[in-house]
C-alpha positions in Angstrom: -44.5 43.0 57.1 -45.4 46.7 57.2 -42.7 49.3 57.5 -42.0 51.4 60.5 -43.6 54.4 58.9 -46.7 52.5 57.9 -47.0 51.3 61.5 -46.7 54.9 62.6 -49.5 55.9 60.2 -51.8 53.1 61.5 -51.1 53.5 65.2 -51.1 57.3 65.6 -54.8 57.8 64.7 -55.7 55.3 67.4 -53.5 57.1 69.9 -55.2 60.4 69.0 -58.5 58.8 69.8 -57.3 57.3 73.1 -55.6 60.5 74.4 -57.2 63.9 74.0 -53.9 65.5 74.9 -52.1 64.3 71.8 -51.9 66.4 68.6 -50.3 65.7 65.2 -48.5 68.3 63.1 -47.6 67.5 59.5 -45.7 69.3 56.8 -47.5 67.9 53.7 -45.3 64.7 53.6 -47.4 61.8 54.7 -50.5 63.9 55.2 -52.7 61.8 52.9 -52.4 58.9 55.4 -53.9 61.0 58.2 -56.9 62.4 56.2 -59.5 60.5 58.3 -57.7 61.4 61.6 -57.8 65.1 60.5 -61.6 64.8 59.9 -62.1 63.2 63.3 -59.8 65.6 65.2 -59.7 68.9 63.2 -58.5 70.8 66.2 -55.6 68.4 66.9 -54.4 67.4 63.4 -52.8 70.2 61.5 -51.0 70.2 58.2 -48.9 73.3 57.8 -47.8 72.6 54.2 -44.2 72.6 53.1 -43.1 74.9 56.0 -40.8 72.9 58.3 -39.9 75.7 60.5 -43.6 76.4 61.1 -44.1 72.7 61.7 -41.9 73.0 64.9 -43.3 76.4 65.8 -46.9 75.1 65.7 -45.9 72.1 67.7 -44.2 74.3 70.3 -47.3 76.5 70.5 -49.5 73.5 71.0 -47.1 72.3 73.8 -47.4 75.7 75.5 -51.2 75.1 75.7 -50.8 71.8 77.4 -51.0 69.5 74.3 -48.5 66.8 73.5 -47.6 67.4 69.8 -46.3 64.7 67.5 -44.4 66.3 64.6 -43.6 64.3 61.5 -41.7 64.6 58.2 -38.4 63.4 56.7 -35.5 63.5 59.1 -33.6 66.2 57.1 -36.7 68.4 57.2 -37.5 67.6 60.9 -34.1 68.1 62.5 -31.8 69.8 60.1 -33.9 72.5 58.4 -35.8 73.7 61.5 -33.0 73.3 64.0 -33.3 76.8 65.3 -36.9 76.2 66.1 -36.1 73.0 67.9 -33.5 75.0 70.0 -35.9 77.9 70.7 -39.5 76.9 70.3 -39.1 73.7 72.2 -35.9 73.8 74.2 -35.7 77.5 75.2 -39.5 77.6 75.9 -39.1 74.6 78.2 -41.8 72.5 76.4 -41.6 69.1 74.8 -43.0 67.1 72.0 -42.4 64.0 69.9 -40.4 64.2 66.6 -41.1 61.2 64.4 -38.9 61.1 61.3 -38.8 59.1 58.1 -36.0 58.8 55.5 -33.3 58.0 58.1 -29.7 58.4 56.7 -30.5 57.4 53.1 -33.7 55.4 52.9 -34.6 57.2 49.6 -31.4 57.6 47.7 -33.1 58.8 44.5 -34.3 61.8 46.5 -30.8 63.0 46.6 -28.8 64.6 49.5 -31.6 66.9 50.4 -33.5 63.8 51.7 -30.6 62.3 53.6 -29.9 63.0 57.3 -27.0 60.9 58.7 -26.2 63.8 61.1 -29.6 64.1 62.8 -28.8 62.4 66.1 -25.4 64.2 66.3 -27.1 67.5 65.8 -29.7 66.8 68.5 -26.8 65.9 70.8 -25.9 69.6 70.8 -29.2 70.3 72.6 -30.1 69.5 76.2 -32.5 66.9 77.4 -33.5 64.9 74.3 -34.5 61.2 74.5 -33.7 59.4 71.2 -35.3 56.1 70.2 -34.0 54.2 67.1 -36.2 51.2 66.6 -35.1 48.2 64.6 -38.5 46.7 63.7 -42.1 48.1 63.2 -43.2 46.4 66.4 -40.5 48.2 68.3 -41.4 51.4 66.6 -44.9 51.1 67.9 -43.8 50.4 71.5 -41.3 53.3 71.5 -43.8 55.7 69.9 -46.3 54.9 72.7 -43.5 55.4 75.2 -42.7 58.8 73.6 -46.4 59.9 73.6 -46.8 59.1 77.3 -43.5 60.7 78.3 -45.0 63.7 80.1 -43.5 66.9 78.6 -40.2 65.4 77.6 -38.5 66.1 74.2 -38.3 62.8 72.3 -37.1 61.9 68.9 -38.2 58.6 67.2 -36.1 57.8 64.2 -37.9 55.5 61.7 -36.2 53.7 58.9 -37.0 51.4 56.0 -34.2 49.2 57.1 -35.5 46.6 59.6 -34.4 43.6 61.5 -36.2 40.3 60.6 -37.7 39.9 64.1 -38.6 42.3 66.9 -37.0 42.3 70.3 -38.4 43.3 73.7 -37.7 47.0 74.2 -38.4 49.2 77.3 -37.5 52.7 76.1 -34.5 52.8 78.4 -32.0 49.9 78.5 -29.7 48.1 76.1 -30.5 44.4 75.8 -27.9 41.7 75.8 -28.4 39.5 72.7 -25.1 37.5 72.7 -22.4 37.0 75.3 -18.7 36.7 74.7 -15.3 37.4 76.3 -13.5 39.2 73.4 -15.2 42.6 73.6 -18.5 44.4 73.4 -20.4 45.4 70.2 -23.3 47.8 70.5 -25.7 47.4 67.6 -28.1 50.3 67.2 -31.6 49.8 65.9 -31.8 48.3 62.4 -28.1 47.4 62.4 -28.7 44.4 64.7 -29.1 41.7 62.1 -26.1 42.9 60.2 -24.0 42.9 63.4 -25.1 39.5 64.4 -24.2 38.1 61.0 -20.9 39.9 61.0 -19.9 38.6 64.5 -21.1 35.1 64.0 -18.5 32.7 65.6 -16.6 35.6 67.2 -16.3 35.7 71.0 -18.0 39.0 71.4 -20.9 40.3 73.5 -23.6 42.0 71.4 -25.8 44.6 73.0 -28.9 45.9 71.3 -29.7 49.6 71.7 -33.0 51.1 70.6 -32.9 54.0 73.0 -29.5 55.7 72.6 -30.2 58.9 74.6 -30.0 58.8 77.5 -27.1 56.5 76.9 -27.3 53.3 79.0 -23.8 53.5 80.6 -24.7 51.0 83.3 -25.4 48.1 80.9 -22.3 48.9 78.9 -20.1 48.9 82.0 -21.7 45.6 83.2 -21.1 44.0 79.8 -17.5 45.1 79.7 -17.0 43.7 83.2 -18.5 40.3 82.2 -16.5 40.3 79.0 -13.3 41.0 80.9 -12.3 43.8 78.5 -13.4 47.4 77.7 -12.9 47.1 74.0 -16.1 48.5 72.6 -17.5 48.8 69.0 -20.5 50.9 68.4 -22.4 50.3 65.1 -24.9 53.1 64.4 -27.1 53.7 61.3 -26.2 57.4 61.2 -23.0 59.4 61.5 -20.0 57.3 62.6 -18.9 58.2 66.1 -22.1 59.9 67.2 -22.2 57.9 70.5 -18.4 57.7 71.0 -18.3 60.4 73.6 -21.2 58.9 75.5 -19.5 55.5 75.6 -16.1 57.0 76.5 -17.8 58.8 79.4 -19.3 55.5 80.6 -15.8 54.0 80.7 -13.8 57.0 81.7 -12.6 55.4 84.9 -10.9 52.5 83.2 -8.6 51.9 80.2 -10.7 51.2 77.1 -10.5 51.1 73.3 -13.4 52.4 71.2 -14.4 52.0 67.6 -17.3 53.9 66.1 -18.8 52.6 62.9 -21.6 54.3 61.0 -22.2 56.5 58.0 -19.1 58.3 56.8 -18.8 62.0 56.3 -18.0 61.7 52.6 -21.0 62.5 50.4 -21.9 59.7 48.0 -23.1 61.4 44.9 -24.5 58.4 43.1 -28.1 57.7 43.9 -27.9 53.9 44.0 -30.0 51.8 46.3 -30.2 51.4 50.1 -28.1 48.3 50.2 -25.4 49.9 48.0 -25.1 52.8 50.4 -24.8 50.4 53.3 -22.0 48.5 51.5 -20.3 51.8 50.6 -20.2 52.9 54.2 -19.0 49.4 55.3 -22.2 48.7 57.2 -23.1 45.5 55.4 -22.1 42.2 57.2 -19.0 41.7 55.2 -17.7 45.3 55.8 -18.6 45.1 59.5 -16.9 41.8 60.0 -13.7 43.0 58.4 -13.6 46.2 60.6 -14.7 44.6 63.8 -12.3 41.7 63.5 -9.4 44.0 62.7 -10.2 46.0 65.8 -10.6 43.2 68.3 -7.5 41.3 67.0 -5.4 44.5 67.0 -5.0 44.8 70.8 -1.6 46.0 71.9 
């Protein structure tokens, strides 16, 4: 199976050929994979070099001319480093584009903390009007990328990861999907966390919702799932900073008593490189760690 990023590299040139409004802006990283596309569309495929602020600035300029720019690099260089340009060159100018990241929270641990971005979605939450897609499989990544490219002039972030679920699910770029039903509480599994959540909750009477589009937050499906489960005890398992979606979930349930547990990447920096699975375990995001924390939460009702 290809990775999400490999799927992005194979699908985007076809999209550029299909839609003359689309453009691609790169900052050296991944540029070799788009060499042919650059030859075919030299006016719409631009590599600005290792200049991430310029990456967003050029994308914003293209959007002002009516193009739909896709901007790509590692998440830490796409959201964190050029944050001011996201705020001003896109948001303040009233134009949109598609951010497609790689690296996720710690896909490449040997790259060090400079290449890790567990706070990317939380940072975008400080800005207005962003749609955020977090696919859990390469097939979903392609579907959501096509949604993003066709989303008019909206601001869209597509967060790609090496971590992937074994099989794709049907995604529509809007709603959470009910994967399992139970009466003991609701667990929202975001993107590539689904398989681990399903393993962790095996045999437990819990509803599992699958979220690949987390902004806008699907309050209606959460409320319906809580009604069906007979309880507003909710656990959110996210592959980025723990608690990122806690406020959105709390707002969805603000008219009723509820309990909320946000699981994700901790704030403590892990200074050993390790491997992806070791980082997952260290943050309690492997099936064993998730089962312990979820079980403790749903059995700890007062």
